[in-house]
VEXTI-756447 format. One record per atom (N, C-alpha, C): atom name; x, y, z. Coordinates in nm, 3 decimals. Each point is the difference from the previous one (the first is absolute). Layout:
! VEXTI-756447
{atome CA&xx X&yy Y&zz Z}
...
END
This chain:
! VEXTI-756447
{atome N&xx 2.236&yy 1.259&zz -1.170}
{atome CA&xx -0.119&yy 0.030&zz -0.079}
{atome C&xx -0.069&yy -0.128&zz -0.045}
{atome N&xx 0.081&yy -0.100&zz -0.032}
{atome CA&xx -0.056&yy -0.127&zz -0.042}
{atome C&xx -0.080&yy -0.066&zz 0.112}
{atome N&xx 0.048&yy 0.019&zz 0.125}
{atome CA&xx -0.070&yy -0.056&zz 0.116}
{atome C&xx -0.140&yy 0.056&zz 0.012}
{atome N&xx -0.015&yy 0.131&zz -0.028}
{atome CA&xx -0.131&yy 0.064&zz 0.008}
{atome C&xx -0.096&yy -0.062&zz -0.102}
{atome N&xx 0.049&yy -0.029&zz -0.116}
{atome CA&xx -0.082&yy -0.065&zz -0.103}
{atome C&xx -0.046&yy -0.138&zz 0.044}
{atome N&xx 0.092&yy -0.078&zz 0.059}
{atome CA&xx -0.038&yy -0.132&zz 0.051}
{atome C&xx -0.100&yy 0.012&zz 0.113}
{atome N&xx 0.020&yy 0.098&zz 0.087}
{atome CA&xx -0.092&yy 0.019&zz 0.112}
{atome C&xx -0.140&yy 0.037&zz -0.048}
{atome N&xx -0.008&yy 0.089&zz -0.097}
{atome CA&xx -0.130&yy 0.039&zz -0.054}
{atome C&xx -0.066&yy -0.119&zz -0.069}
{atome N&xx 0.076&yy -0.076&zz -0.075}
{atome CA&xx -0.054&yy -0.119&zz -0.064}
{atome C&xx -0.052&yy -0.101&zz 0.102}
{atome N&xx 0.076&yy -0.020&zz 0.108}
{atome CA&xx -0.043&yy -0.091&zz 0.105}
{atome C&xx -0.129&yy 0.048&zz 0.065}
{atome N&xx -0.008&yy 0.129&zz 0.029}
{atome CA&xx -0.121&yy 0.055&zz 0.062}
{atome C&xx -0.123&yy -0.014&zz -0.090}
{atome N&xx 0.018&yy 0.022&zz -0.130}
{atome CA&xx -0.112&yy -0.014&zz -0.094}
{atome C&xx -0.049&yy -0.145&zz -0.002}
{atome N&xx 0.093&yy -0.095&zz -0.005}
{atome CA&xx -0.039&yy -0.141&zz -0.001}
{atome C&xx -0.064&yy -0.039&zz 0.133}
{atome N&xx 0.055&yy 0.047&zz 0.112}
{atome CA&xx -0.055&yy -0.034&zz 0.131}
{atome C&xx -0.141&yy 0.058&zz 0.017}
{atome N&xx -0.023&yy 0.120&zz -0.047}
{atome CA&xx -0.133&yy 0.061&zz 0.011}
{atome C&xx -0.099&yy -0.073&zz -0.090}
{atome N&xx 0.045&yy -0.040&zz -0.120}
{atome CA&xx -0.089&yy -0.075&zz -0.090}
{atome C&xx -0.038&yy -0.135&zz 0.062}
{atome N&xx 0.097&yy -0.068&zz 0.061}
{atome CA&xx -0.030&yy -0.128&zz 0.065}
{atome C&xx -0.092&yy 0.022&zz 0.119}
{atome N&xx 0.026&yy 0.104&zz 0.080}
{atome CA&xx -0.087&yy 0.032&zz 0.113}
{atome C&xx -0.142&yy 0.030&zz -0.044}
{atome N&xx -0.015&yy 0.075&zz -0.108}
{atome CA&xx -0.134&yy 0.031&zz -0.050}
{atome C&xx -0.071&yy -0.126&zz -0.049}
{atome N&xx 0.074&yy -0.088&zz -0.067}
{atome CA&xx -0.060&yy -0.125&zz -0.046}
{atome C&xx -0.043&yy -0.087&zz 0.119}
{atome N&xx 0.079&yy -0.001&zz 0.106}
{atome CA&xx -0.037&yy -0.077&zz 0.119}
{atome C&xx -0.122&yy 0.059&zz 0.069}
{atome N&xx -0.010&yy 0.132&zz 0.003}
{atome CA&xx -0.119&yy 0.064&zz 0.057}
{atome C&xx -0.123&yy -0.037&zz -0.082}
{atome N&xx 0.013&yy -0.001&zz -0.131}
{atome CA&xx -0.111&yy -0.040&zz -0.086}
{atome C&xx -0.040&yy -0.145&zz 0.026}
{atome N&xx 0.099&yy -0.089&zz 0.014}
{atome CA&xx -0.028&yy -0.141&zz 0.025}
{atome C&xx -0.067&yy -0.022&zz 0.135}
{atome N&xx 0.053&yy 0.064&zz 0.104}
{atome CA&xx -0.059&yy -0.016&zz 0.134}
{atome C&xx -0.142&yy 0.056&zz 0.005}
{atome N&xx -0.024&yy 0.110&zz -0.068}
{atome CA&xx -0.134&yy 0.059&zz -0.003}
{atome C&xx -0.096&yy -0.091&zz -0.078}
{atome N&xx 0.049&yy -0.062&zz -0.105}
{atome CA&xx -0.082&yy -0.093&zz -0.079}
{atome C&xx -0.036&yy -0.123&zz 0.084}
{atome N&xx 0.096&yy -0.051&zz 0.076}
{atome CA&xx -0.024&yy -0.117&zz 0.084}
{atome C&xx -0.102&yy 0.030&zz 0.108}
{atome N&xx 0.015&yy 0.112&zz 0.069}
{atome CA&xx -0.086&yy 0.032&zz 0.115}
{atome C&xx -0.129&yy 0.069&zz -0.043}
{atome N&xx 0.012&yy 0.102&zz -0.083}
{atome CA&xx -0.116&yy 0.083&zz -0.032}
{atome C&xx -0.076&yy -0.042&zz -0.123}
{atome N&xx 0.058&yy -0.086&zz -0.082}
{atome CA&xx -0.068&yy -0.043&zz -0.121}
{atome C&xx 0.012&yy 0.097&zz -0.116}
{atome N&xx 0.081&yy 0.103&zz 0.014}
{atome CA&xx 0.023&yy 0.095&zz -0.109}
{atome C&xx 0.146&yy 0.039&zz 0.004}
{atome N&xx 0.050&yy 0.049&zz -0.113}
{atome CA&xx 0.138&yy 0.047&zz -0.006}
{atome C&xx -0.001&yy 0.148&zz -0.034}
{atome N&xx 0.069&yy 0.082&zz 0.079}
{atome CA&xx 0.006&yy 0.143&zz -0.035}
{atome C&xx 0.083&yy 0.019&zz -0.126}
{atome N&xx -0.016&yy 0.115&zz -0.062}
{atome CA&xx 0.079&yy 0.032&zz -0.118}
{atome C&xx 0.148&yy 0.005&zz 0.038}
{atome N&xx 0.084&yy -0.048&zz -0.093}
{atome CA&xx 0.144&yy 0.001&zz 0.026}
{atome C&xx 0.049&yy 0.142&zz 0.020}
{atome N&xx -0.035&yy 0.086&zz -0.097}
{atome CA&xx 0.041&yy 0.140&zz 0.011}
{atome C&xx -0.123&yy 0.086&zz -0.006}
{atome N&xx -0.022&yy 0.087&zz 0.090}
{atome CA&xx 0.085&yy 0.047&zz 0.106}
{atome C&xx -0.023&yy -0.069&zz 0.135}
{atome N&xx -0.111&yy -0.071&zz 0.018}
{atome CA&xx -0.039&yy -0.045&zz 0.134}
{atome C&xx 0.105&yy -0.089&zz 0.066}
{atome N&xx 0.034&yy -0.112&zz -0.063}
{atome CA&xx 0.092&yy -0.096&zz 0.063}
{atome C&xx 0.141&yy 0.057&zz 0.012}
{atome N&xx 0.045&yy 0.074&zz -0.099}
{atome CA&xx 0.134&yy 0.058&zz 0.003}
{atome C&xx 0.012&yy 0.105&zz 0.111}
{atome N&xx -0.097&yy 0.089&zz 0.008}
{atome CA&xx 0.003&yy 0.104&zz 0.104}
{atome C&xx -0.009&yy -0.065&zz 0.138}
{atome N&xx -0.085&yy -0.101&zz 0.014}
{atome CA&xx -0.011&yy -0.070&zz 0.128}
{atome C&xx 0.131&yy -0.066&zz 0.038}
{atome N&xx 0.067&yy -0.063&zz -0.096}
{atome CA&xx 0.129&yy -0.064&zz 0.028}
{atome C&xx 0.105&yy 0.103&zz 0.043}
{atome N&xx 0.002&yy 0.114&zz -0.064}
{atome CA&xx 0.096&yy 0.106&zz 0.035}
{atome C&xx -0.028&yy 0.054&zz 0.140}
{atome N&xx -0.127&yy 0.030&zz 0.027}
{atome CA&xx -0.036&yy 0.056&zz 0.131}
{atome C&xx 0.026&yy -0.101&zz 0.112}
{atome N&xx -0.034&yy -0.126&zz -0.023}
{atome CA&xx 0.024&yy -0.105&zz 0.100}
{atome C&xx 0.149&yy -0.014&zz 0.029}
{atome N&xx 0.080&yy 0.002&zz -0.104}
{atome CA&xx 0.145&yy -0.015&zz 0.018}
{atome C&xx 0.058&yy 0.115&zz 0.081}
{atome N&xx -0.036&yy 0.122&zz -0.036}
{atome CA&xx 0.053&yy 0.117&zz 0.071}
{atome C&xx -0.050&yy 0.004&zz 0.144}
{atome N&xx -0.130&yy -0.021&zz 0.020}
{atome CA&xx -0.057&yy 0.006&zz 0.134}
{atome C&xx 0.054&yy -0.112&zz 0.089}
{atome N&xx 0.010&yy -0.120&zz -0.054}
{atome CA&xx 0.054&yy -0.112&zz 0.079}
{atome C&xx 0.145&yy 0.021&zz 0.039}
{atome N&xx 0.080&yy 0.050&zz -0.094}
{atome CA&xx 0.141&yy 0.026&zz 0.030}
{atome C&xx 0.014&yy 0.110&zz 0.104}
{atome N&xx -0.079&yy 0.106&zz -0.014}
{atome CA&xx 0.007&yy 0.111&zz 0.095}
{atome C&xx -0.044&yy -0.045&zz 0.140}
{atome N&xx -0.107&yy -0.078&zz 0.007}
{atome CA&xx -0.048&yy -0.048&zz 0.130}
{atome C&xx 0.102&yy -0.092&zz 0.066}
{atome N&xx 0.056&yy -0.092&zz -0.077}
{atome CA&xx 0.101&yy -0.093&zz 0.054}
{atome C&xx 0.124&yy 0.076&zz 0.047}
{atome N&xx 0.045&yy 0.094&zz -0.081}
{atome CA&xx 0.118&yy 0.077&zz 0.035}
{atome C&xx -0.025&yy 0.083&zz 0.126}
{atome N&xx -0.116&yy 0.065&zz 0.004}
{atome CA&xx -0.033&yy 0.082&zz 0.116}
{atome C&xx -0.010&yy -0.082&zz 0.128}
{atome N&xx -0.063&yy -0.115&zz -0.008}
{atome CA&xx -0.010&yy -0.085&zz 0.119}
{atome C&xx 0.137&yy -0.053&zz 0.043}
{atome N&xx 0.085&yy -0.033&zz -0.096}
{atome CA&xx 0.133&yy -0.048&zz 0.038}
{atome C&xx 0.083&yy 0.112&zz 0.062}
{atome N&xx -0.024&yy 0.124&zz -0.040}
{atome CA&xx 0.070&yy 0.112&zz 0.060}
{atome C&xx -0.048&yy 0.023&zz 0.144}
{atome N&xx -0.129&yy -0.013&zz 0.022}
{atome CA&xx -0.058&yy 0.026&zz 0.132}
{atome C&xx 0.026&yy -0.117&zz 0.096}
{atome N&xx -0.026&yy -0.122&zz -0.046}
{atome CA&xx 0.007&yy -0.116&zz 0.088}
{atome C&xx 0.134&yy -0.074&zz -0.006}
{atome N&xx 0.080&yy 0.027&zz -0.100}
{atome CA&xx 0.125&yy -0.072&zz -0.017}
{atome C&xx -0.025&yy -0.134&zz -0.067}
{atome N&xx 0.107&yy -0.073&zz -0.021}
{atome CA&xx -0.010&yy -0.130&zz -0.065}
{atome C&xx -0.033&yy -0.105&zz 0.105}
{atome N&xx -0.076&yy -0.098&zz -0.040}
{atome CA&xx -0.033&yy -0.107&zz 0.094}
{atome C&xx -0.131&yy -0.065&zz -0.033}
{atome N&xx -0.035&yy -0.100&zz 0.078}
{atome CA&xx -0.120&yy -0.078&zz -0.025}
{atome C&xx -0.128&yy 0.078&zz 0.013}
{atome N&xx -0.012&yy 0.080&zz 0.107}
{atome CA&xx -0.123&yy 0.077&zz 0.021}
{atome C&xx -0.017&yy 0.104&zz -0.110}
{atome N&xx 0.107&yy 0.064&zz -0.038}
{atome CA&xx -0.005&yy 0.099&zz -0.106}
{atome C&xx -0.045&yy -0.063&zz -0.132}
{atome N&xx 0.053&yy -0.117&zz -0.031}
{atome CA&xx -0.036&yy -0.068&zz -0.124}
{atome C&xx -0.145&yy -0.044&zz 0.001}
{atome N&xx -0.047&yy -0.053&zz 0.112}
{atome CA&xx -0.138&yy -0.045&zz 0.010}
{atome C&xx -0.096&yy 0.118&zz -0.010}
{atome N&xx 0.029&yy 0.107&zz 0.071}
{atome CA&xx -0.084&yy 0.119&zz -0.006}
{atome C&xx 0.001&yy 0.060&zz -0.140}
{atome N&xx 0.115&yy 0.000&zz -0.064}
{atome CA&xx 0.011&yy 0.050&zz -0.136}
{atome C&xx -0.084&yy -0.083&zz -0.096}
{atome N&xx 0.001&yy -0.131&zz 0.016}
{atome CA&xx -0.079&yy -0.088&zz -0.086}
{atome C&xx -0.149&yy 0.030&zz 0.015}
{atome N&xx -0.046&yy 0.017&zz 0.122}
{atome CA&xx -0.142&yy 0.029&zz 0.025}
{atome C&xx -0.038&yy 0.136&zz -0.058}
{atome N&xx 0.082&yy 0.101&zz 0.025}
{atome CA&xx -0.031&yy 0.135&zz -0.048}
{atome C&xx 0.004&yy 0.005&zz -0.153}
{atome N&xx 0.097&yy -0.065&zz -0.061}
{atome CA&xx 0.008&yy 0.000&zz -0.146}
{atome C&xx -0.120&yy -0.075&zz -0.059}
{atome N&xx -0.042&yy -0.109&zz 0.064}
{atome CA&xx -0.119&yy -0.073&zz -0.047}
{atome C&xx -0.123&yy 0.090&zz 0.001}
{atome N&xx -0.023&yy 0.070&zz 0.110}
{atome CA&xx -0.116&yy 0.089&zz 0.012}
{atome C&xx 0.012&yy 0.116&zz -0.100}
{atome N&xx 0.121&yy 0.052&zz -0.017}
{atome CA&xx 0.024&yy 0.108&zz -0.095}
{atome C&xx -0.029&yy -0.046&zz -0.143}
{atome N&xx 0.049&yy -0.119&zz -0.038}
{atome CA&xx -0.027&yy -0.055&zz -0.134}
{atome C&xx -0.151&yy -0.013&zz -0.022}
{atome N&xx -0.069&yy -0.057&zz 0.101}
{atome CA&xx -0.144&yy -0.020&zz -0.014}
{atome C&xx -0.073&yy 0.133&zz -0.016}
{atome N&xx 0.040&yy 0.100&zz 0.076}
{atome CA&xx -0.064&yy 0.132&zz -0.009}
{atome C&xx 0.026&yy 0.064&zz -0.137}
{atome N&xx 0.121&yy -0.013&zz -0.051}
{atome CA&xx 0.032&yy 0.058&zz -0.131}
{atome C&xx -0.076&yy -0.073&zz -0.111}
{atome N&xx -0.004&yy -0.132&zz 0.007}
{atome CA&xx -0.075&yy -0.076&zz -0.101}
{atome C&xx -0.148&yy 0.037&zz 0.006}
{atome N&xx -0.054&yy 0.014&zz 0.121}
{atome CA&xx -0.140&yy 0.039&zz 0.015}
{atome C&xx -0.025&yy 0.138&zz -0.060}
{atome N&xx 0.093&yy 0.091&zz 0.016}
{atome CA&xx -0.018&yy 0.137&zz -0.049}
{atome C&xx 0.019&yy 0.012&zz -0.151}
{atome N&xx 0.093&yy -0.076&zz -0.057}
{atome CA&xx 0.036&yy 0.021&zz -0.141}
{atome C&xx -0.062&yy -0.099&zz -0.097}
{atome N&xx -0.024&yy -0.123&zz 0.043}
{atome CA&xx -0.056&yy -0.102&zz -0.091}
{atome C&xx -0.152&yy -0.001&zz 0.019}
{atome N&xx -0.070&yy 0.037&zz -0.103}
{atome CA&xx -0.147&yy 0.007&zz 0.006}
{atome C&xx -0.060&yy -0.121&zz -0.073}
{atome N&xx -0.119&yy -0.038&zz 0.047}
{atome CA&xx -0.076&yy -0.105&zz -0.068}
{atome C&xx -0.048&yy 0.054&zz -0.134}
{atome N&xx -0.043&yy -0.089&zz -0.090}
{atome CA&xx -0.045&yy 0.048&zz -0.132}
{atome C&xx -0.114&yy 0.103&zz 0.007}
{atome N&xx -0.081&yy -0.005&zz 0.107}
{atome CA&xx -0.108&yy 0.099&zz 0.012}
{atome C&xx 0.046&yy 0.132&zz 0.061}
{atome N&xx 0.130&yy 0.011&zz 0.033}
{atome CA&xx 0.056&yy 0.124&zz 0.051}
{atome C&xx 0.006&yy 0.010&zz 0.151}
{atome N&xx -0.057&yy -0.097&zz 0.071}
{atome CA&xx 0.002&yy 0.002&zz 0.146}
{atome C&xx 0.128&yy -0.063&zz 0.053}
{atome N&xx 0.031&yy 0.032&zz 0.126}
{atome CA&xx 0.114&yy -0.063&zz 0.064}
{atome C&xx -0.032&yy -0.144&zz 0.033}
{atome N&xx 0.104&yy -0.082&zz 0.012}
{atome CA&xx -0.018&yy -0.140&zz 0.032}
{atome C&xx -0.042&yy -0.021&zz 0.145}
{atome N&xx 0.041&yy 0.087&zz 0.085}
{atome CA&xx -0.018&yy -0.019&zz 0.144}
{atome C&xx 0.132&yy -0.046&zz 0.060}
{atome N&xx 0.022&yy 0.035&zz 0.125}
{atome CA&xx 0.130&yy -0.028&zz 0.061}
{atome C&xx 0.023&yy -0.150&zz 0.017}
{atome N&xx -0.105&yy -0.075&zz 0.032}
{atome CA&xx 0.016&yy -0.145&zz 0.018}
{atome C&xx 0.046&yy -0.069&zz -0.127}
{atome N&xx -0.063&yy 0.033&zz -0.111}
{atome CA&xx 0.039&yy -0.061&zz -0.128}
{atome C&xx 0.138&yy 0.049&zz -0.042}
{atome N&xx 0.030&yy 0.126&zz 0.030}
{atome CA&xx 0.134&yy 0.052&zz -0.030}
{atome C&xx 0.107&yy -0.071&zz 0.083}
{atome N&xx -0.035&yy -0.033&zz 0.124}
{atome CA&xx 0.094&yy -0.075&zz 0.084}
{atome C&xx 0.023&yy -0.140&zz -0.057}
{atome N&xx -0.105&yy -0.063&zz -0.053}
{atome CA&xx 0.017&yy -0.131&zz -0.063}
{atome C&xx 0.086&yy 0.011&zz -0.126}
{atome N&xx -0.022&yy 0.107&zz -0.078}
{atome CA&xx 0.085&yy 0.023&zz -0.118}
{atome C&xx 0.146&yy 0.015&zz 0.043}
{atome N&xx 0.023&yy 0.075&zz 0.107}
{atome CA&xx 0.135&yy 0.019&zz 0.052}
{atome C&xx 0.060&yy -0.132&zz 0.045}
{atome N&xx -0.077&yy -0.081&zz 0.069}
{atome CA&xx 0.049&yy -0.130&zz 0.046}
{atome C&xx 0.038&yy -0.089&zz -0.118}
{atome N&xx -0.085&yy -0.006&zz -0.101}
{atome CA&xx 0.030&yy -0.080&zz -0.119}
{atome C&xx 0.122&yy 0.057&zz -0.071}
{atome N&xx 0.011&yy 0.132&zz -0.007}
{atome CA&xx 0.116&yy 0.064&zz -0.063}
{atome C&xx 0.129&yy -0.038&zz 0.073}
{atome N&xx -0.002&yy 0.004&zz 0.132}
{atome CA&xx 0.119&yy -0.034&zz 0.077}
{atome C&xx 0.035&yy -0.148&zz -0.016}
{atome N&xx -0.101&yy -0.087&zz -0.002}
{atome CA&xx 0.025&yy -0.143&zz -0.020}
{atome C&xx 0.063&yy -0.025&zz -0.136}
{atome N&xx -0.052&yy 0.064&zz -0.105}
{atome CA&xx 0.058&yy -0.016&zz -0.134}
{atome C&xx 0.144&yy 0.050&zz -0.001}
{atome N&xx 0.027&yy 0.114&zz 0.064}
{atome CA&xx 0.136&yy 0.054&zz 0.003}
{atome C&xx 0.095&yy -0.092&zz 0.074}
{atome N&xx -0.044&yy -0.060&zz 0.110}
{atome CA&xx 0.085&yy -0.092&zz 0.076}
{atome C&xx 0.031&yy -0.125&zz -0.083}
{atome N&xx -0.102&yy -0.055&zz -0.067}
{atome CA&xx 0.021&yy -0.118&zz -0.084}
{atome C&xx 0.098&yy 0.031&zz -0.112}
{atome N&xx -0.017&yy 0.115&zz -0.066}
{atome CA&xx 0.094&yy 0.038&zz -0.106}
{atome C&xx 0.141&yy 0.020&zz 0.053}
{atome N&xx 0.012&yy 0.059&zz 0.119}
{atome CA&xx 0.132&yy 0.021&zz 0.060}
{atome C&xx 0.067&yy -0.133&zz 0.030}
{atome N&xx -0.074&yy -0.096&zz 0.053}
{atome CA&xx 0.058&yy -0.131&zz 0.030}
{atome C&xx 0.044&yy -0.070&zz -0.129}
{atome N&xx -0.081&yy 0.008&zz -0.104}
{atome CA&xx 0.037&yy -0.060&zz -0.128}
{atome C&xx 0.126&yy 0.065&zz -0.054}
{atome N&xx 0.006&yy 0.133&zz 0.005}
{atome CA&xx 0.120&yy 0.070&zz -0.050}
{atome C&xx 0.124&yy -0.034&zz 0.081}
{atome N&xx -0.015&yy -0.015&zz 0.131}
{atome CA&xx 0.115&yy -0.037&zz 0.083}
{atome C&xx 0.050&yy -0.138&zz -0.038}
{atome N&xx -0.091&yy -0.094&zz -0.022}
{atome CA&xx 0.043&yy -0.133&zz -0.040}
{atome C&xx 0.065&yy -0.001&zz -0.137}
{atome N&xx -0.059&yy 0.072&zz -0.095}
{atome CA&xx 0.055&yy 0.002&zz -0.136}
{atome C&xx 0.136&yy 0.070&zz -0.002}
{atome N&xx 0.006&yy 0.122&zz 0.054}
{atome CA&xx 0.126&yy 0.073&zz -0.004}
{atome C&xx 0.100&yy -0.054&zz 0.101}
{atome N&xx -0.049&yy -0.051&zz 0.113}
{atome CA&xx 0.090&yy -0.060&zz 0.099}
{atome C&xx 0.068&yy -0.124&zz -0.055}
{atome N&xx -0.075&yy -0.082&zz -0.071}
{atome CA&xx 0.058&yy -0.121&zz -0.059}
{atome C&xx 0.101&yy 0.036&zz -0.109}
{atome N&xx -0.031&yy 0.102&zz -0.080}
{atome CA&xx 0.093&yy 0.039&zz -0.105}
{atome C&xx 0.126&yy 0.063&zz 0.061}
{atome N&xx -0.014&yy 0.077&zz 0.106}
{atome CA&xx 0.118&yy 0.058&zz 0.066}
{atome C&xx 0.084&yy -0.108&zz 0.065}
{atome N&xx -0.067&yy -0.098&zz 0.061}
{atome CA&xx 0.071&yy -0.113&zz 0.061}
{atome C&xx 0.078&yy -0.077&zz -0.106}
{atome N&xx -0.059&yy -0.019&zz -0.116}
{atome CA&xx 0.067&yy -0.071&zz -0.108}
{atome C&xx 0.116&yy 0.082&zz -0.056}
{atome N&xx -0.020&yy 0.132&zz -0.010}
{atome CA&xx 0.108&yy 0.085&zz -0.054}
{atome C&xx 0.118&yy 0.006&zz 0.095}
{atome N&xx -0.025&yy -0.011&zz 0.129}
{atome CA&xx 0.109&yy 0.003&zz 0.098}
{atome C&xx 0.071&yy -0.135&zz 0.013}
{atome N&xx -0.046&yy -0.097&zz -0.076}
{atome CA&xx 0.065&yy -0.130&zz 0.001}
{atome C&xx -0.050&yy -0.093&zz 0.107}
{atome N&xx -0.116&yy 0.030&zz 0.054}
{atome CA&xx -0.056&yy -0.084&zz 0.107}
{atome C&xx -0.060&yy -0.128&zz -0.052}
{atome N&xx -0.044&yy -0.003&zz -0.125}
{atome CA&xx -0.063&yy -0.120&zz -0.055}
{atome C&xx 0.103&yy -0.074&zz -0.085}
{atome N&xx 0.028&yy -0.121&zz 0.036}
{atome CA&xx 0.097&yy -0.080&zz -0.078}
{atome C&xx -0.068&yy -0.116&zz -0.065}
END
């Protein structure tokens, strides 16, 4: 039961971070930031579920491997852009357009990769030190 509580807490934090990153990427590309709730939060949830389902489905159909991963990356990118275009509206209520949504997606992915690399270095160094690797 305690595990479920930790899992729910992790999901809430991950969705909040994802929504904040969507707001940041939209601000960088589009010059405006969508509302945190409900726009950015709902977009983060839908993107996460759709991306996971698409990746899982492609891995089931194509199997594991380089082509499957590359095709999954392209399809998830297009899916993210389509979802952002559909759910994140400009301040005047119009859609951003698929091209601008694709740029938002690209910036979002770049930010996520940079954060992942930073976290790997920070936690990797601390794990290396805890295992006695640093003398």
